[in-house]
C-alpha positions as CSV (number, residue, x, y, z in Angstrom):
1,M,0.0,0.0,0.0
2,S,1.4,3.4,-1.0
3,P,1.8,6.2,1.6
4,Y,-1.1,8.0,-0.1
5,E,-3.4,5.0,0.3
6,T,-2.3,4.6,3.9
7,H,-3.0,8.2,4.9
8,K,-6.0,9.1,2.8
9,K,-8.3,7.7,5.4
10,K,-7.3,10.5,7.8
11,D,-9.6,13.4,8.5
12,L,-7.8,16.0,6.5
13,M,-5.7,15.9,3.4
14,L,-3.9,18.5,1.4
15,L,-4.5,19.5,-2.2
16,V,-1.5,21.7,-3.1
17,P,-1.6,24.1,-6.0
18,L,2.1,25.0,-6.2
19,Y,2.4,27.4,-9.1
20,E,6.2,27.7,-9.2
21,H,8.7,26.3,-11.7
22,P,10.7,23.4,-10.3
23,A,13.9,25.1,-11.4
24,D,13.0,28.2,-9.3
25,R,11.8,26.4,-6.2
26,P,13.4,23.0,-6.2
27,E,13.3,22.8,-2.4
28,A,9.6,23.3,-2.4
29,W,9.0,20.5,-4.9
30,E,11.3,18.2,-2.9
31,L,9.3,18.8,0.2
32,L,6.1,18.1,-1.6
33,I,7.4,14.8,-2.9
34,A,8.8,13.9,0.6
35,S,5.3,14.7,2.1
36,A,3.4,12.3,-0.3
37,G,1.6,10.6,2.5
38,R,-0.2,13.8,3.5
39,L,-1.3,14.8,0.1
40,H,-4.6,14.4,-1.6
41,S,-3.2,15.6,-4.9
42,V,-0.9,18.2,-6.5
43,V,-2.0,20.7,-9.2
44,L,0.6,20.9,-12.1
45,N,0.4,24.3,-13.8
46,P,3.4,24.9,-16.1
47,D,1.9,28.1,-17.8
48,S,-1.7,28.8,-16.8
49,G,-2.2,25.3,-18.3
50,P,0.1,22.8,-19.9
51,G,1.9,25.5,-21.9
52,A,2.8,25.6,-25.5
53,A,5.4,22.8,-25.3
54,P,6.5,20.1,-22.9
55,D,8.7,21.2,-19.9
56,E,11.0,18.4,-18.8
57,R,11.3,19.8,-15.3
58,F,7.6,19.6,-14.7
59,A,7.5,16.2,-16.3
60,A,10.2,15.0,-13.9
61,V,8.4,16.2,-10.7
62,A,5.1,14.9,-12.0
63,G,6.7,11.4,-12.5
64,R,8.1,11.4,-9.0
65,L,4.8,12.4,-7.4
66,R,3.0,9.7,-9.3
67,A,5.6,7.2,-8.2
68,A,5.0,8.2,-4.6
69,G,1.2,7.6,-5.1
70,V,0.1,11.2,-5.4
71,P,-2.5,12.1,-8.1
72,V,-1.1,14.8,-10.4
73,L,-3.9,17.2,-11.5
74,G,-3.3,19.1,-14.8
75,Y,-4.4,22.7,-14.4
76,T,-7.0,23.8,-17.0
77,D,-8.9,27.1,-17.0
78,T,-12.5,26.9,-18.1
79,D,-13.2,30.6,-17.7
80,Y,-16.6,30.0,-16.0
81,G,-17.9,28.2,-19.1
82,R,-16.8,30.8,-21.6
83,R,-13.7,28.9,-22.8
84,P,-14.5,26.6,-25.8
85,H,-14.9,22.9,-25.2
86,A,-12.2,22.1,-27.7
87,A,-9.6,24.4,-26.1
88,V,-10.3,22.8,-22.7
89,V,-10.0,19.3,-24.1
90,Q,-6.7,20.2,-25.9
91,D,-5.2,21.2,-22.5
92,L,-6.4,18.0,-20.9
93,L,-4.8,15.9,-23.7
94,R,-1.5,17.9,-23.4
95,H,-1.4,17.3,-19.7
96,R,-1.9,13.6,-20.3
97,D,0.6,13.3,-23.1
98,W,3.3,15.6,-21.9
99,Y,3.2,15.1,-18.1
100,Q,1.2,11.8,-17.8
101,A,-1.2,13.7,-15.5
102,D,-3.7,11.2,-14.0
103,G,-6.2,13.9,-12.9
104,A,-7.6,17.2,-13.9
105,F,-8.1,20.5,-12.0
106,L,-10.7,22.5,-13.9
107,D,-10.3,26.1,-12.7
108,Q,-12.8,28.9,-12.7
109,A,-15.7,26.5,-12.9
110,S,-19.1,28.0,-13.1
111,A,-21.5,27.4,-10.2
112,D,-24.6,28.1,-12.2
113,P,-27.2,25.3,-13.0
114,E,-27.5,26.5,-16.6
115,L,-24.0,25.3,-17.3
116,L,-24.3,21.9,-15.8
117,P,-24.6,20.3,-19.3
118,H,-21.4,22.0,-20.5
119,Y,-19.5,20.8,-17.4
120,G,-21.0,17.4,-17.8
121,R,-19.5,17.2,-21.2
122,L,-16.1,18.4,-19.9
123,A,-16.2,15.8,-17.2
124,V,-16.8,13.1,-19.8
125,A,-13.9,14.4,-21.8
126,A,-11.6,14.6,-18.8
127,R,-12.4,11.0,-17.9
128,A,-11.8,10.0,-21.5
129,A,-8.4,11.7,-21.3
130,G,-7.4,9.5,-18.4
131,A,-8.4,11.7,-15.4
132,R,-9.0,9.3,-12.5
133,T,-9.3,12.3,-10.1
134,L,-11.5,15.2,-11.4
135,V,-11.6,18.5,-9.4
136,L,-13.9,21.4,-10.2
137,N,-12.8,24.7,-8.7
138,H,-15.9,26.8,-8.3
139,G,-14.4,28.8,-5.4
140,V,-17.9,29.0,-3.9
141,H,-20.7,26.4,-3.3
142,P,-22.2,25.6,-6.6
143,H,-25.6,24.2,-7.6
144,P,-25.9,20.8,-6.0
145,G,-26.0,19.1,-9.4
146,Y,-22.2,19.6,-9.8
147,A,-21.7,17.1,-7.0
148,A,-22.4,14.2,-9.5
149,L,-19.7,15.4,-11.9
150,A,-16.5,15.3,-10.0
151,D,-14.5,13.6,-7.3
152,L,-13.8,16.9,-5.5
153,L,-15.5,20.3,-5.5
154,V,-13.5,23.4,-4.3
155,T,-16.3,25.3,-2.6
156,F,-14.1,28.1,-1.2
157,E,-11.1,29.9,-2.6
158,G,-10.1,33.2,-1.1
159,P,-8.3,35.1,1.6
160,W,-8.2,34.2,5.3
161,D,-10.4,37.2,6.3
162,A,-13.2,36.0,4.1
163,Y,-12.8,32.4,5.1
164,R,-12.8,33.3,8.8
165,D,-16.1,35.2,8.4
166,A,-17.8,32.8,6.0
167,G,-21.1,31.4,7.0
168,A,-22.3,27.8,7.2
169,A,-22.3,25.6,4.2
170,P,-25.6,25.1,2.3
171,R,-27.8,22.4,3.6
172,W,-27.4,20.2,0.5
173,T,-23.7,19.6,1.4
174,A,-24.8,17.4,4.3
175,D,-26.0,14.8,1.8
176,H,-22.4,14.2,0.7
177,P,-19.3,13.0,2.5
178,A,-16.8,15.6,3.6
179,Q,-14.3,14.1,1.2
180,L,-16.2,15.7,-1.7
181,F,-15.3,19.2,-0.6
182,C,-12.1,21.3,-0.6
183,H,-11.3,24.8,0.8
184,L,-8.3,26.8,-0.6
185,V,-7.3,29.7,1.6
186,Y,-4.5,32.2,1.1
187,A,-3.2,35.2,3.1
188,V,-3.4,33.0,6.2
189,P,-1.6,34.4,9.2
190,P,0.6,32.1,11.3
191,G,-1.4,30.2,13.8
192,A,-4.8,30.8,12.2
193,P,-7.1,27.8,12.7
194,A,-7.7,27.2,9.0
195,A,-7.5,23.4,9.2
196,R,-9.9,23.3,12.2
197,L,-12.4,25.5,10.3
198,A,-12.2,23.2,7.3
199,L,-13.1,20.2,9.3
200,E,-15.9,22.0,11.1
201,R,-17.3,23.1,7.8
202,R,-17.1,19.5,6.5
203,A,-14.3,19.9,4.0
204,A,-11.9,17.0,4.3
205,V,-9.4,18.5,1.8
206,H,-7.9,21.9,2.1
207,C,-4.8,24.1,1.6
208,A,-3.9,27.1,3.7
209,V,-0.9,29.2,2.6
210,P,0.7,32.5,3.6
211,G,0.9,33.8,0.1
212,T,-0.8,37.0,-0.8
213,G,-1.4,39.3,-3.8
214,A,-1.9,38.2,-7.4
215,H,0.2,35.0,-6.9
216,P,-0.6,33.5,-3.6
217,W,-0.2,29.9,-4.8
218,G,3.6,30.2,-5.0
219,T,3.9,29.2,-1.3
220,L,3.5,25.9,0.4
221,P,0.8,25.2,3.0
222,Y,1.8,25.8,6.6
223,A,1.1,22.1,7.3
224,L,4.1,21.2,5.1
225,E,6.4,24.2,5.9
226,A,6.2,23.2,9.6
227,T,7.9,19.9,8.8
228,A,10.7,21.3,6.6
């Protein structure tokens, strides 16, 4: 049994979107790989998607993460349903072919019921492209119909101040296991109880980082930095 399989039964796992090049932050990627047993998955994002050509550094870290039992999610922007289906599928296939990604992280996913058919088609395409783990990043609680499309819904993405003051989850979430929900929180001050709040709000996957500004996901979660 892999470290990921051993630990995935614990109450809280980490989905880590590390949007840094392995050549610029090799120590961060090494720590991620060494922490495989604590990870739900890692988002691979070479250039706001797979990029225009393969990057051997990203391919190398993706291979090491997969060997450690960690799902590698290829980052793909859906622009809240405005990006054409074919463009999204092209990104999914490039992630598969260039980095052997075994999952997909569909960012800027719409939360509206009107776009459920569109995201249903994208979900089918992602599975056909080999995505064993499919994540929809709505950043808010979507229409409950989205729960049937993915393995994980990101129902919060934002700064700590907003997360701290967020209200209770919609009642429909109680019909699903906590493992379906993820919270991504940035600008988190040291010692803030982000992990505790995630569990209280029935999100079994989370990531809380200190990063701020336009590029908060260039920092590792506190839970990993503390073990460095």
